[in-house]
C-alpha positions in Angstrom: -46.3 65.0 -48.3 -46.6 66.9 -45.0 -44.8 64.4 -42.9 -47.8 63.3 -40.6 -49.6 59.8 -41.4 -52.7 58.4 -39.3 -53.0 54.7 -39.5 -55.8 52.3 -38.1 -54.8 50.5 -35.1 -55.7 46.7 -35.6 -57.4 46.1 -32.3 -56.5 42.5 -31.3 -57.7 40.9 -28.4 -55.4 42.4 -26.3 -56.2 45.4 -27.1 -59.4 47.2 -25.7 -59.0 50.7 -26.4 -62.1 51.9 -24.1 -61.3 49.8 -21.1 -57.5 50.8 -21.4 -58.6 54.6 -21.7 -60.8 54.4 -18.3 -58.6 52.5 -16.7 -55.2 54.4 -17.6 -56.7 57.8 -17.3 -56.5 57.6 -13.8 -54.2 58.7 -11.4 -51.8 55.9 -10.1 -48.7 56.3 -7.4 -46.4 55.8 -10.1 -48.0 58.8 -12.5 -45.7 61.6 -13.4 -46.1 64.8 -14.0 -49.2 65.1 -12.1 -49.7 68.3 -10.0 -52.9 68.7 -8.3 -54.7 68.3 -11.4 -53.2 71.4 -12.9 -52.1 69.5 -15.6 -53.0 66.7 -18.0 -52.5 63.6 -16.5 -49.6 61.2 -17.4 -49.0 57.8 -16.6 -46.1 56.1 -17.5 -47.1 52.3 -19.2 -43.8 50.8 -21.0 -43.5 48.4 -18.2 -46.8 48.0 -16.9 -47.8 44.1 -17.2 -51.6 45.3 -17.4 -51.1 47.7 -20.6 -50.4 45.6 -24.2 -48.0 47.9 -25.2 -45.9 45.4 -27.1 -49.3 44.3 -28.9 -49.9 47.8 -29.6 -46.8 48.6 -31.1 -46.6 45.3 -32.9 -49.8 46.3 -34.8 -48.2 49.6 -36.3 -45.2 48.0 -37.0 -45.9 47.5 -40.6 -46.9 51.3 -41.0 -43.9 52.1 -39.1 -41.4 50.4 -41.1 -43.3 51.7 -44.4 -43.2 55.1 -44.0 -39.8 55.6 -41.9 -37.2 52.8 -42.1 -37.1 51.0 -45.5 -34.5 53.0 -47.6 -33.4 55.7 -44.7 -30.8 53.5 -43.9 -29.3 50.3 -44.7 -31.7 47.3 -44.8 -30.7 46.4 -40.9 -31.8 49.5 -39.6 -35.1 49.1 -37.5 -37.2 50.9 -35.2 -37.6 49.6 -31.6 -40.0 51.1 -28.8 -38.3 53.4 -26.6 -40.8 54.6 -24.2 -45.0 54.8 -23.7 -47.2 56.6 -21.7 -51.2 57.4 -21.3 -51.6 60.9 -21.5 -55.4 62.1 -20.8 -56.8 65.7 -21.0 -60.0 67.0 -19.3 -61.5 70.3 -18.7 -61.3 69.8 -15.0 -57.1 70.1 -16.2 -56.5 73.9 -15.7 -53.9 73.8 -18.5 -54.7 71.3 -21.3 -51.8 72.7 -24.1 -48.5 71.5 -24.6 -46.2 74.4 -26.1 -44.4 74.2 -29.1 -41.9 71.2 -28.9 -40.0 68.3 -30.5 -40.1 64.8 -29.1 -37.3 62.9 -27.4 -37.6 60.0 -30.2 -36.9 59.1 -34.4 -40.2 58.4 -34.5 -43.6 59.1 -32.5 -46.9 57.2 -32.4 -49.9 59.0 -30.8 -52.6 56.3 -30.5 -56.1 57.8 -29.4 -57.2 55.3 -27.2 -60.7 57.0 -26.6 -62.1 60.3 -26.6 -65.6 62.1 -25.9 -68.3 62.5 -28.8 -68.7 66.3 -27.5 -64.8 67.1 -28.0 -63.8 70.5 -29.0 -60.0 71.6 -29.5 -57.0 69.8 -28.4 -55.9 69.1 -31.8 -52.0 69.1 -32.7 -50.9 71.7 -34.9 -47.8 70.8 -36.9 -45.0 73.3 -38.1 -43.3 72.4 -41.7 -43.2 69.5 -43.7 -41.0 66.2 -43.5 -40.9 63.7 -46.1 -42.4 60.3 -45.4 -41.4 57.3 -47.9 -44.8 56.8 -49.1 -45.6 60.3 -49.3 -47.6 61.6 -52.3 -47.2 57.9 -53.6 -43.3 58.3 -54.5 -42.7 55.2 -52.3 -45.7 52.9 -53.7 -49.1 52.4 -52.0 -52.3 54.3 -52.3 -54.3 56.4 -50.1 -57.0 54.6 -48.2 -59.5 54.9 -45.0 -56.0 53.9 -43.0 -54.3 56.6 -44.2 -57.0 59.5 -44.3 -56.5 62.9 -44.7 -58.5 66.1 -45.7 -57.6 69.8 -46.6 -59.3 72.9 -45.9 -58.9 76.7 -46.4 -59.1 79.0 -44.2 -60.3 82.4 -45.4 -58.9 84.6 -42.4 -58.1 84.9 -38.7 -54.7 83.4 -37.1 -54.2 79.5 -37.9 -54.1 78.4 -34.6 -57.8 80.4 -34.0 -58.9 78.3 -37.2 -57.5 75.3 -36.1 -59.4 75.5 -32.7 -62.5 76.8 -33.9 -63.2 74.2 -36.4 -65.9 71.6 -35.2 -63.7 68.2 -34.1 -67.0 66.4 -33.4 -67.5 65.6 -37.1 -64.0 66.1 -38.5 -62.1 64.2 -40.5 -59.2 62.6 -39.4 -56.7 64.9 -40.7 -57.3 68.4 -41.4 -55.0 70.8 -43.2 -54.5 74.6 -42.7 -53.0 76.3 -46.1 -50.5 79.2 -45.1 -52.5 82.8 -44.6 -50.9 85.6 -45.8 -48.0 87.1 -43.2 -47.3 83.5 -41.9 -43.9 82.4 -41.7 -44.2 78.6 -42.3 -46.8 76.2 -43.5 -48.8 75.2 -40.4 -51.4 72.1 -40.8 -53.7 70.8 -37.9 -54.5 66.9 -37.2 -57.4 66.0 -35.5 -57.2 63.1 -33.3 -59.6 59.9 -33.8 -60.6 56.7 -31.6 -58.8 53.7 -32.6 -56.4 55.6 -35.0 -52.3 56.2 -34.6 -50.5 59.7 -35.7 -47.2 58.7 -36.7 -44.7 61.4 -37.1 -40.8 62.5 -36.6 -39.7 63.2 -33.1 -37.9 65.9 -35.1 -41.1 67.3 -36.1 -42.3 70.6 -34.3 -45.9 70.5 -32.9 -47.9 71.9 -30.3 -51.3 70.7 -28.7 -54.0 73.4 -28.6 -56.3 74.1 -25.7 -58.9 71.3 -24.8 -62.2 73.7 -24.9 -65.0 70.7 -24.1 -64.9 67.1 -23.8 -62.0 64.8 -22.9 -59.6 62.5 -24.9 -57.1 59.7 -23.8 -54.2 58.9 -25.6 -51.1 56.5 -25.6 -48.0 58.2 -26.8 -45.2 55.6 -27.7 -41.7 57.1 -28.8 -39.6 54.8 -31.2 -35.5 55.0 -31.8 -33.6 53.7 -35.2 -31.4 50.8 -34.1 -29.2 48.8 -36.5 -29.0 44.8 -35.7 -25.4 45.3 -35.2 -25.8 47.5 -32.0 -25.2 45.9 -28.5 -27.0 48.5 -26.8 -28.9 47.0 -24.4 -31.4 49.9 -23.9 -33.9 48.1 -25.9 -34.9 46.4 -23.0 -34.5 49.0 -20.3 -35.6 51.8 -22.3 -34.5 55.3 -21.1 -36.9 57.7 -19.2 -37.3 61.3 -20.1 -39.8 62.7 -18.0 -38.7 66.1 -19.2 -40.2 65.3 -22.6 -43.4 67.5 -23.9 -45.7 65.1 -25.7 -48.8 65.8 -27.7 
């Protein structure tokens, strides 16, 4: 009922998450936003033949349709992949944060390819609620391990501090921070978990908190709505948005 769902990625023969993380966390001549290791490493993979982006998108198709498409418009409306990139966070980066922002997408899928066992920090903080089609059982379907969420109350301190201080090494897939007195809007925190995709509307404000220890590598995929009678050919030539500030 908050607008973010975590879905298990169905690893097929094309998707070796550990190998992909090891390969695509390294810089390449085509990498963008990499500036002397100061910031997290970004690497565009939308058109990289070595990255199984289409297979990864296909593994999320059912969840994307269930939570974001059916009922939002006519049955002819669908989501198409617009862009994809791998982002890696490590303690050697001077800045591992992403300030509060929205994504240049209708829907974003943030897939955790790998994270170190000693990871601390680097959680995603969301602001406010968004309604999903299956949220709260209103659209049918039961909660299970593939749609995991856990709620935890904090009794003091700022929301960012509470989120950052929690031990991520043994954390559930998602953790909700109840608003504390004096906070203007509900804020909740979501952990990344290897093999899970974090799905949310691109318009849902969020930020990435500092990495304190360890490392993680994610593939961020952006999707846009398209009608079947739309002649726009940008599905096959996706737009590049190098100014985006992803999670």
